[in-house]
C-alpha positions in Angstrom: 22.0 130.0 162.3 22.5 133.5 163.9 25.1 134.4 166.5 22.4 135.5 168.9 18.6 135.8 169.2 16.2 138.5 170.4 15.3 136.3 173.4 19.0 136.1 174.3 19.3 139.8 174.1 16.3 140.3 176.5 17.1 137.5 178.9 18.5 138.8 182.2 18.3 142.4 180.9 14.8 143.7 180.4 11.6 142.8 178.6 11.3 144.1 175.0 8.1 145.3 173.5 7.0 144.3 170.0 8.7 147.3 168.3 11.9 146.8 170.3 12.0 143.1 169.3 11.7 144.1 165.6 14.5 146.6 166.1 16.6 144.0 167.9 16.2 141.6 164.9 17.6 144.2 162.5 20.4 145.2 164.9 21.3 141.5 165.4 21.5 141.0 161.6 23.6 144.2 161.2 26.0 143.3 164.0 26.5 139.8 162.6 27.1 141.3 159.1 29.7 143.7 160.5 31.6 140.8 162.3 31.4 138.5 159.3 32.5 141.1 156.7 35.3 139.6 154.6 37.7 142.2 156.0 37.0 141.1 159.6 35.9 137.5 160.6 33.9 135.7 157.9 35.1 132.4 159.4 33.5 132.9 162.8 31.3 130.0 163.9 27.7 130.3 164.7 28.3 128.7 168.1 31.3 131.0 169.1 30.5 132.1 172.7 32.7 135.2 172.5 31.0 136.4 169.3 27.6 135.8 170.9 28.5 137.8 173.9 29.8 140.7 171.8 26.7 140.8 169.6 24.4 140.8 172.7 26.4 143.7 174.3 26.4 145.8 171.1 22.7 145.2 170.4 21.7 146.0 174.0 23.7 149.2 173.9 22.1 150.2 170.5 18.5 149.6 171.6 16.6 152.7 172.4 16.9 153.8 176.1 13.7 153.8 178.1 11.1 156.2 176.9 12.1 158.8 179.6 15.5 159.2 177.9 14.6 159.1 174.2 16.5 161.8 172.4 18.8 162.5 175.3 22.5 161.8 175.7 22.6 162.3 179.5 20.2 162.5 182.4 20.0 163.5 186.0 17.4 163.1 188.7 17.3 164.5 192.2 15.1 164.4 195.3 16.1 166.5 198.3 19.8 166.1 199.0 20.1 163.0 196.8 20.9 163.1 193.1 21.9 160.7 190.4 22.9 161.1 186.8 24.6 159.5 183.9 25.3 159.4 180.2 23.5 157.2 177.8 26.3 155.1 176.2 25.3 155.6 172.6 22.5 157.3 170.7 19.7 154.8 170.1 20.0 152.6 167.1 23.8 152.8 166.5 26.0 149.8 166.6 29.2 150.6 168.4 32.0 148.1 168.3 34.8 149.1 170.7 38.4 148.2 170.5 37.8 145.7 173.3 35.1 144.0 171.2 37.5 143.8 168.2 40.2 142.4 170.5 37.8 139.7 171.8 36.8 138.7 168.3 40.4 138.7 167.1 39.9 141.6 164.7 42.8 143.9 164.2 42.0 147.4 165.5 44.5 148.9 163.1 45.7 148.0 159.7 48.9 146.0 159.4 51.7 147.7 157.6 52.4 146.6 154.0 55.4 147.5 151.9 57.0 146.7 148.6 60.6 147.6 147.8 60.5 146.8 144.1 61.7 143.2 144.3 61.0 141.2 141.2 59.3 138.5 143.3 56.6 139.6 145.8 56.2 137.6 148.9 53.2 137.7 151.2 
């Protein structure tokens, strides 16, 4: 069982067309593989609500922005004295796990120190 489904990614966000649904399937599998890598959290349960939320957030961010913004990293729009603009959070298709995501999942953001002083008996 997967951590999240395409329908869960789309629910409450925006409808996904056929191509976006196919991309979402691949992104979901890749996000789950990243989390369950042996160096991270291979023990995470399929029903973990935090992992589900993180996967959904990461996949939504990675999905291509609306067609108007494809290939752009920022946008602006103006009409008369009114203007709005912003920055697309990540280039389309890239899975970006932030330090906050790692913290939510219980994954160390930095490697723990390891040392050995030449003792004849090594202790973990």
